[in-house]
N, C-alpha and C positions, 0 to 999 in steps of 0.2 A: 503493501499500499505504500505511496507518496504520498506528500504533504496536503495535494488538492484533493487527492478521494478520501483521505481523513477530513479535510474541514466539510466537503458534502456532506458527508456520513454523519459528522456532527451538528449539522443543520438537520438531517433526516433525523436523527435521534432527539432532538430537542423542540422538535415539531414546530421549526422555521422556515422548509424548503418549501418553495412554491409549486411543486410538483405532488400536490395533493393525491395522485394515483400513484407516487411512487412505492413501493412494498415495506420500505420502511419508514414511513407515515404512521401506517397503521398497524405494522406488528415494533416497531423500533421502540426505545426504553422510553419514552414518556408515551408512544402510538398504545404501548400494551397495558399501559395504565389508564387510558380512557373508552369507556369506560373498563374500571378495571373487571375480567372476567373470571378471576381465582388462578390464573397460570401466569407466571413469570418467564420469559424466553431466556435462560443462562445465556448463551449463544450475546444477545445483545451485551451483557456485561463484559466478557472477554472483548466484545470487540470495541467496545468504549476504552478498556485498556490497549488496545492496538492502537487507537486514535490518539492516546494518551502519549503512550510511548514514540509514537511518529513525529508527534507535534513538541515532545518536549522541550528539546530545544527553542520552540518559540516562548513554552509556558514559562520557564525559567528565567524569563528576559525581567529586567527592573519595572518594564512596563508591556503590559499585554493587551496586546489587541482586545477592543471589546468582545468582538463577536466570540472569541476564544475562551473569554473571560465565563462570560454570561450569554445565554442564548435565551430570550423570550419569547413565549409565545401569546398570541394575540390576550389570552387568557390569564394573562399574569403567572402563568408557570415557569420556570425556570430551569435549567439544568448548569448547575454551578460544576466548574472544575476548580478544587481545591489540591493546590500544589504545595 
């Protein structure tokens, strides 16, 4: 996974991807929680860990791009990356 792919997947998992039909929008990290159907998809967690590894050098900078540090949805939910 390259940095561009990691950014795109992060947008999907945090539910801010423009393409609402993208599979990760429905079944990604936040998508699987809206509404919660009683099942968590473990692969989403592992994919987020990979995204963090790929973007680690950017996340370690003193000033992190806003899109990387918090990805907010229109309903006020956020996916925060803590490093």
